[in-house]
N, C-alpha and C positions, 0 to 999 in steps of 0.2 A: 514375854520374850525370855530367854537362856543364852547368853554365849560362853561356849567352853574352850579354853585353849591348852593342850597339856606339852608337858615339857620333863626334862630330866632322862630321857630314854639313853641310850647308847650301847656301848661294845663292855661287855664285862667277860671275866673268866668263872668258872663253876666256881663256887662257893659265896664269891664277891655279893654285896649289896648295890642297891640302886635306889634311888628315892624318885618317885614320880610326883608331880604336880598337876593339879586340873585347877587351872585360872579362871574362874564366873564373874560375868559382868552379868548386870542385868537386876532388877528390884525384886525378882521372883527368888532368886540363886537360894536364898536363907531359906525359902519356902520351898525345895526342891531335895527330894533323897538323891545322892550322887552315888551311882555307880561306877566299876571298874570292868571293863571287857578287854576281852584279846583275840586276835585272830591268827593264827601260825599258818606259812605257809602251806596249801592244799587242803585247809580244816576251814571249818564253820566259826563264827565268832563264838565265844563261851562266855560264860558270867564267871567272873574272877571275886569280887568284893563289891560291897556296899555300904552306907551308911544312912540311916534315916534321919528327915530332918525334923522328924515331931520328937524323938527320945534322945536321938543319938546311936540308938543301937547299931550295932556292926554284923553284916554277915559274910561268911567266907565260904568259898567252894572247897570242898574237901581236898583236894589235888594244892591248894596254897595253906591251908589253915597251920597257922604254927610257925608258918617262916613270911607271910607277910600281915601285915597290919593297916588298914584304914583310918585316917582321921581327918576333921576338917574344923576347922579354923574360917568362921563365921565373920569375924572380923576385919579378915584376907578375901574373904570370898575365896578362897583356896582348899581343897580336897587333897590330901596326899595319900600315897600309898607307897610305904615302906617294905621292901622287900629284901630279904636275907636269905642267904643260902638259894643264890639261885642255880640254877641246874639248866640245861642244854634245853630242857623239854621248855622252860620258861621262855624260849624265844618265841617272837610274837611282836605283832603292832597291839599298842594299850591304846584302848579308848576310852574316855569316860563321858558319863551321859548323865542327865539329868530327868527326872519324872517326879510328880507329885505323890506318888503311892510309897506305901510306908512298911508293909507286910513282908515277913522272908521270904514266903512265895513270889509274893509280885515282885519284890527286887531283883530277883533271877533271871525274870522275863524279860529279855531285850527288846521286845516290840513294844513293851509298855513304857520305855524310855523315849520322851520327847525330842530331844536334843541331845548333839552327839559331838564332839572335838571333832579335830582332824586325825587326830592318834599319833604314837609316839612311837620308835623302833626300839626293841630291848634285844639286843642279841648275845646270849653267853655261850661261851664257846667252852669247850672239854677240855 
């Protein structure tokens, strides 16, 4: 069992930065890959980034590559999403999720994630 709690969302202006945190609890946290997904108003939930639990490899959606960085601190049971150069199109509710999967293909598939946080709102004004 893994519990996840996101924090760090807020209202920022275009070009600003935010760092989201995903705090996990449960003994299995370190044995799960963690992904970030987002859902904009009126749209489906989409993959943003993920970090594998076995080798620490990171994966990103093309839309955020070069601007967002995912990292994990297993000692703190926390995964971070550093978001730079934010744009209005990044406005969404951001969710972190946990899965035992590890490949780049699997980590982009939200239905392979077993545990989800409640989400944190990120709003970017132009």
